[in-house]
C-alpha positions as CSV (number, residue, x, y, z in Angstrom):
1,M,-47.9,-11.0,-29.7
2,I,-51.2,-12.8,-30.5
3,E,-53.4,-13.5,-27.5
4,I,-56.5,-15.8,-27.6
5,T,-58.7,-17.3,-24.9
6,V,-60.4,-20.6,-24.4
7,S,-63.4,-21.3,-22.1
8,Q,-66.0,-24.0,-22.0
9,D,-68.8,-21.6,-21.2
10,G,-68.7,-19.8,-24.6
11,T,-67.4,-16.4,-23.2
12,A,-63.9,-16.7,-24.8
13,D,-62.6,-16.9,-28.4
14,F,-62.8,-20.7,-28.5
15,T,-64.5,-23.4,-26.5
16,S,-61.9,-26.1,-27.4
17,I,-58.1,-26.0,-26.9
18,Q,-57.5,-27.9,-30.1
19,E,-59.8,-25.6,-32.0
20,A,-57.7,-22.6,-30.8
21,M,-54.5,-24.3,-31.9
22,D,-55.8,-25.2,-35.3
23,Q,-56.6,-21.5,-36.0
24,I,-53.1,-20.3,-35.2
25,P,-51.9,-20.3,-38.9
26,N,-54.8,-18.1,-39.9
27,L,-54.2,-15.7,-37.0
28,R,-50.5,-15.5,-37.8
29,A,-51.2,-14.9,-41.5
30,G,-47.8,-16.3,-42.5
31,S,-45.8,-14.6,-39.8
32,S,-43.8,-16.3,-37.0
33,E,-45.4,-14.1,-34.3
34,R,-45.6,-15.7,-30.8
35,C,-49.0,-16.7,-29.6
36,T,-50.3,-17.1,-26.1
37,I,-53.4,-19.2,-25.5
38,Y,-55.1,-18.5,-22.1
39,I,-57.2,-21.4,-20.9
40,R,-59.8,-20.7,-18.3
41,A,-60.6,-23.1,-15.5
42,G,-62.4,-26.3,-16.4
43,T,-61.9,-29.9,-17.3
44,Y,-61.1,-30.3,-21.0
45,Q,-61.7,-33.8,-22.3
46,E,-59.4,-33.4,-25.2
47,K,-56.6,-35.2,-27.0
48,I,-54.4,-32.4,-28.2
49,H,-51.6,-32.0,-30.7
50,L,-49.6,-28.8,-30.5
51,S,-47.7,-28.6,-33.7
52,H,-46.9,-24.8,-34.1
53,P,-43.7,-23.2,-32.7
54,G,-43.7,-20.2,-30.4
55,I,-46.8,-21.1,-28.4
56,H,-47.4,-20.3,-24.7
57,L,-50.2,-22.3,-23.1
58,V,-51.3,-20.7,-19.9
59,G,-53.9,-22.2,-17.6
60,E,-55.9,-20.2,-15.0
61,D,-54.7,-22.5,-12.2
62,A,-53.1,-26.0,-12.4
63,E,-55.6,-27.4,-9.9
64,E,-58.6,-26.1,-11.8
65,T,-57.5,-26.2,-15.4
66,I,-57.2,-29.8,-16.5
67,I,-56.7,-31.5,-19.8
68,T,-57.5,-35.1,-19.6
69,Y,-57.9,-38.1,-21.9
70,G,-57.8,-41.9,-21.5
71,D,-56.1,-43.7,-24.3
72,Y,-53.8,-46.6,-23.5
73,A,-51.4,-49.1,-25.1
74,R,-53.8,-52.1,-25.0
75,K,-56.6,-50.2,-26.6
76,L,-57.4,-51.3,-30.2
77,F,-57.9,-49.3,-33.3
78,S,-60.8,-50.1,-35.6
79,D,-58.6,-52.5,-37.6
80,G,-57.8,-54.5,-34.4
81,S,-54.2,-53.3,-34.1
82,P,-53.1,-52.0,-30.6
83,Y,-52.4,-48.4,-29.9
84,H,-49.0,-49.3,-28.4
85,T,-47.3,-46.6,-26.2
86,F,-46.9,-43.6,-28.4
87,N,-50.4,-43.2,-29.6
88,T,-51.7,-42.9,-26.1
89,Y,-50.8,-39.2,-25.3
90,T,-53.2,-36.7,-23.9
91,L,-51.0,-33.7,-25.0
92,L,-48.4,-34.0,-27.8
93,I,-46.0,-31.2,-28.4
94,S,-44.1,-31.6,-31.6
95,S,-42.8,-28.1,-32.2
96,D,-40.1,-25.9,-30.7
97,D,-40.1,-22.9,-28.4
98,V,-43.2,-23.9,-26.4
99,T,-44.0,-22.9,-22.9
100,V,-46.7,-24.5,-20.8
101,S,-47.7,-23.2,-17.4
102,H,-50.4,-23.6,-14.7
103,L,-52.1,-26.6,-16.3
104,T,-52.8,-30.2,-15.3
105,I,-52.2,-32.8,-18.1
106,E,-53.6,-36.2,-17.2
107,N,-53.9,-39.6,-18.7
108,S,-57.0,-41.1,-16.9
109,A,-56.8,-44.6,-18.3
110,G,-55.6,-46.2,-15.1
111,N,-52.8,-48.5,-13.9
112,G,-50.4,-50.2,-16.3
113,E,-51.1,-53.7,-15.0
114,S,-54.6,-53.4,-16.5
115,I,-54.1,-51.3,-19.6
116,G,-50.4,-50.9,-20.3
117,Q,-48.6,-47.7,-21.0
118,A,-50.6,-44.5,-21.0
119,I,-48.8,-41.2,-21.7
120,A,-50.1,-37.9,-20.3
121,A,-47.5,-35.6,-22.0
122,Y,-45.5,-36.5,-25.1
123,V,-42.9,-33.7,-25.5
124,D,-40.9,-33.9,-28.7
125,G,-39.8,-30.3,-29.2
126,D,-36.6,-28.3,-28.5
127,R,-36.6,-25.5,-26.0
128,V,-39.8,-26.6,-24.4
129,S,-40.6,-25.4,-20.8
130,F,-43.2,-26.4,-18.2
131,Y,-43.8,-24.2,-15.1
132,H,-46.2,-25.0,-12.2
133,C,-47.9,-27.9,-14.1
134,R,-49.2,-31.2,-12.9
135,L,-48.5,-34.3,-15.0
136,L,-50.7,-37.2,-13.9
137,G,-50.7,-40.9,-14.8
138,H,-49.4,-44.3,-13.9
139,Q,-47.1,-46.0,-16.3
140,D,-45.1,-43.8,-18.7
141,T,-46.7,-40.5,-17.6
142,L,-44.1,-38.1,-19.3
143,F,-42.3,-39.0,-22.5
144,T,-39.4,-36.7,-23.3
145,G,-38.8,-37.3,-27.0
146,P,-37.5,-38.0,-29.4
147,L,-37.9,-41.7,-29.8
148,P,-34.8,-43.9,-29.7
149,E,-33.4,-44.9,-33.1
150,Q,-35.0,-48.3,-33.2
151,P,-37.5,-50.3,-31.1
152,I,-36.2,-53.3,-29.1
153,D,-38.9,-55.8,-29.8
154,R,-40.7,-54.9,-33.1
155,G,-40.2,-53.2,-36.5
156,S,-41.5,-49.7,-35.6
157,F,-42.6,-47.8,-32.6
158,G,-45.8,-46.6,-34.2
159,G,-47.3,-43.3,-33.2
160,P,-47.3,-39.9,-34.8
161,R,-43.5,-39.2,-34.5
162,D,-42.1,-42.5,-35.6
163,I,-41.3,-41.3,-39.2
164,F,-39.4,-38.1,-38.2
165,P,-35.6,-37.9,-38.0
166,R,-34.2,-38.2,-34.5
167,R,-32.5,-35.1,-33.1
168,P,-31.2,-33.9,-29.7
169,V,-33.7,-31.7,-27.8
170,R,-33.8,-29.8,-24.5
171,Q,-36.6,-29.4,-22.0
172,Y,-37.1,-27.7,-18.7
173,Y,-39.6,-28.4,-15.9
174,E,-39.8,-26.1,-12.9
175,S,-42.1,-26.3,-9.8
176,C,-44.1,-29.2,-11.4
177,Y,-45.8,-32.2,-9.8
178,I,-45.2,-35.4,-11.7
179,E,-46.7,-38.7,-10.6
180,G,-46.7,-42.3,-11.8
181,D,-45.4,-45.8,-10.9
182,V,-43.4,-47.4,-13.7
183,D,-40.9,-45.6,-15.9
184,F,-43.0,-42.5,-15.6
185,I,-40.4,-40.1,-16.7
186,F,-38.8,-41.7,-19.8
187,G,-37.2,-40.8,-23.1
188,T,-34.2,-39.4,-24.9
189,A,-34.2,-35.7,-24.3
190,T,-31.8,-33.6,-22.2
191,A,-34.3,-32.5,-19.5
192,V,-33.8,-30.5,-16.3
193,F,-36.2,-30.7,-13.4
194,V,-36.0,-27.9,-10.8
195,E,-37.9,-27.9,-7.5
196,C,-40.4,-30.5,-8.7
197,E,-42.3,-33.0,-6.6
198,V,-42.0,-36.5,-8.1
199,F,-44.6,-38.8,-6.6
200,S,-44.4,-42.6,-6.9
201,K,-47.7,-44.3,-6.7
202,R,-48.2,-47.6,-5.1
203,R,-48.5,-50.3,-7.8
204,N,-51.7,-52.3,-8.3
205,V,-50.2,-55.5,-9.8
206,N,-53.3,-57.4,-10.8
207,G,-55.8,-54.8,-11.6
208,D,-58.4,-55.7,-9.0
209,G,-57.3,-53.6,-6.0
210,I,-54.9,-56.1,-4.4
211,I,-51.5,-54.7,-3.7
212,D,-48.4,-56.8,-3.8
213,S,-45.7,-54.9,-1.8
214,T,-42.9,-56.7,-3.7
215,A,-43.8,-55.1,-7.0
216,P,-41.0,-52.5,-7.7
217,G,-41.5,-49.0,-9.1
218,Y,-39.2,-47.0,-11.3
219,I,-39.1,-43.2,-11.6
220,T,-36.9,-42.7,-14.7
221,A,-36.1,-44.7,-17.8
222,A,-33.7,-42.6,-19.8
223,S,-32.6,-43.5,-23.3
224,T,-29.9,-40.9,-23.7
225,A,-28.0,-41.0,-27.0
226,R,-24.4,-42.1,-26.7
227,D,-23.0,-38.7,-28.0
228,V,-25.3,-36.6,-25.7
229,N,-23.6,-35.4,-22.5
230,F,-26.7,-35.1,-20.3
231,G,-30.0,-37.0,-20.0
232,Y,-32.1,-36.1,-16.9
233,V,-30.9,-33.7,-14.2
234,F,-33.0,-33.2,-11.1
235,W,-32.1,-30.2,-8.9
236,N,-33.6,-29.6,-5.5
237,C,-36.5,-31.9,-6.1
238,T,-38.6,-33.8,-3.6
239,L,-39.3,-37.5,-4.2
240,T,-42.5,-38.5,-2.4
241,G,-45.0,-41.3,-2.8
242,N,-47.4,-43.8,-1.3
243,A,-45.4,-46.8,-2.6
244,E,-44.1,-49.4,-0.1
245,P,-40.8,-48.5,1.7
246,K,-37.7,-49.3,-0.3
247,S,-39.7,-50.4,-3.4
248,V,-38.9,-47.7,-5.9
249,Y,-35.8,-47.2,-7.9
250,L,-34.5,-43.9,-9.1
251,G,-34.0,-45.2,-12.6
252,R,-33.3,-48.0,-15.0
253,P,-31.8,-47.8,-18.4
254,W,-34.2,-48.0,-21.4
255,R,-31.1,-47.8,-23.6
256,E,-27.4,-48.5,-23.0
257,Y,-26.2,-44.9,-22.4
258,A,-28.9,-43.7,-20.1
259,K,-27.8,-40.7,-18.0
260,T,-29.7,-39.4,-14.9
261,A,-28.5,-37.2,-12.0
262,F,-30.2,-36.3,-8.7
263,I,-28.6,-33.2,-7.1
264,N,-29.6,-32.0,-3.6
265,C,-32.9,-33.9,-3.7
266,E,-34.9,-35.1,-0.7
267,L,-35.7,-38.8,-1.1
268,G,-38.7,-40.4,0.8
269,Q,-38.6,-43.8,2.4
270,H,-40.1,-45.4,-0.7
271,I,-36.7,-45.2,-2.5
272,H,-34.8,-48.5,-2.7
273,T,-31.5,-48.7,-0.9
274,A,-29.7,-49.8,-4.1
275,G,-31.0,-46.6,-5.8
276,W,-30.7,-47.9,-9.4
277,H,-31.7,-51.0,-11.4
278,N,-30.0,-52.5,-14.4
279,W,-33.2,-53.8,-16.0
280,G,-31.7,-57.3,-16.0
281,K,-29.0,-56.2,-18.4
282,R,-25.6,-56.4,-16.6
283,E,-23.7,-55.0,-19.5
284,R,-25.5,-51.6,-19.1
285,E,-23.8,-51.2,-15.8
286,Q,-20.7,-50.3,-17.7
287,T,-22.3,-47.7,-20.0
288,V,-24.9,-45.8,-18.0
289,G,-24.2,-42.5,-16.2
290,Y,-26.2,-42.6,-12.9
291,V,-25.1,-40.0,-10.3
292,E,-26.2,-38.4,-7.1
293,Y,-25.0,-35.5,-5.1
294,D,-26.2,-34.5,-1.6
295,S,-29.2,-36.7,-1.6
296,H,-30.9,-36.6,1.8
297,G,-33.9,-38.0,3.6
298,P,-34.8,-41.6,4.4
299,G,-34.4,-42.8,0.8
300,A,-30.8,-41.6,0.8
301,E,-29.7,-44.1,3.4
302,G,-27.8,-47.3,2.7
303,E,-25.4,-48.5,0.0
304,R,-26.1,-47.7,-3.6
305,V,-25.1,-50.1,-6.4
306,E,-21.4,-50.0,-7.0
307,W,-21.8,-48.9,-10.6
308,A,-23.6,-45.6,-9.6
309,K,-21.4,-42.6,-9.3
310,G,-21.1,-39.5,-7.2
311,I,-20.3,-35.9,-8.2
312,E,-17.3,-34.0,-6.9
313,P,-18.2,-30.4,-5.7
314,A,-15.9,-29.0,-8.4
315,Q,-18.1,-30.7,-11.0
316,L,-21.4,-29.3,-9.8
317,H,-21.4,-26.3,-12.1
318,T,-21.4,-28.6,-15.1
319,Y,-24.8,-29.9,-14.1
320,S,-26.4,-26.5,-13.6
321,P,-29.5,-25.9,-15.7
322,A,-27.8,-23.0,-17.6
323,V,-24.9,-25.2,-18.6
324,V,-26.8,-28.4,-19.3
325,L,-29.4,-26.6,-21.5
326,Q,-27.3,-23.9,-23.2
327,G,-26.6,-25.7,-26.4
328,N,-25.3,-23.6,-29.3
329,D,-27.9,-20.9,-28.8
330,G,-27.4,-20.1,-25.1
331,W,-31.0,-21.2,-24.1
332,N,-31.6,-20.4,-20.5
333,P,-35.3,-21.0,-19.5
334,T,-34.6,-20.2,-15.8
335,L,-34.7,-16.5,-16.9
336,K,-38.3,-16.9,-18.3
337,K,-40.2,-18.0,-15.3
338,S,-44.0,-17.8,-15.7
């Protein structure tokens, strides 16, 4: 096991997280040895690409160890072209077998009405786990890759992962805090969230501080592939927020076969009675897989849309993290808490 340290005060191996990552091939000397990067408390203004497998990023404390950057979709490159969504990440993980713990990852650009999408964490690896992390942003905070096969409205997605083949990946988030307002957990991955707090921020619809309480929010925007059994599964999570009562939907389908399940979750009063939104595409009501089991709290009251489903008690075991994530290799990140 290789262990290296990062601190801004010059007392560690490196002063920059990206610098530490860039040295991993030299430290491994051709081996596949796992590497742990310990990051001491501080605010790291960095845009980071983690491209090596078998890395464990460990912060000193999530409240005090912060990685932050402020790129956004309406920002322009030097040639005048827009960043679009997928160049805006603060942290990009494009490798497998990565664990992240006790860190805050933030996109500080601001609300989407002003600047468009702004990703905090772009996670495009298989067997990637987050424990005790904070993911902060507004619109599109957490992207669980890979990208869908094709964009809806232009020739390419852009961004660093557009040219890579699509593949099914699995991700796990435990005891994390994730905040945003519109589609702030989105993507194609099979991802399980256990005992996380999911915070819906009140929307600022015109960018000048005036709030329109009629502006809806959306927690998830899954784009699950048709032949993948599970998209997002939330277990024992708490949905909180400062959004207006009944103004936030549990999810809407970014693609036709979106799958999302909330199991034994506490829903705050900000959750809309209908629960789910069809994104103005009635045909997707027949293809999505939106389910709840034992939702409780103010946001669980009222009639859900008729095309949402429940789960029978006998089915519950099929949604357990161990089953959802096992794949062909028996991956079980719940056994590797950090």
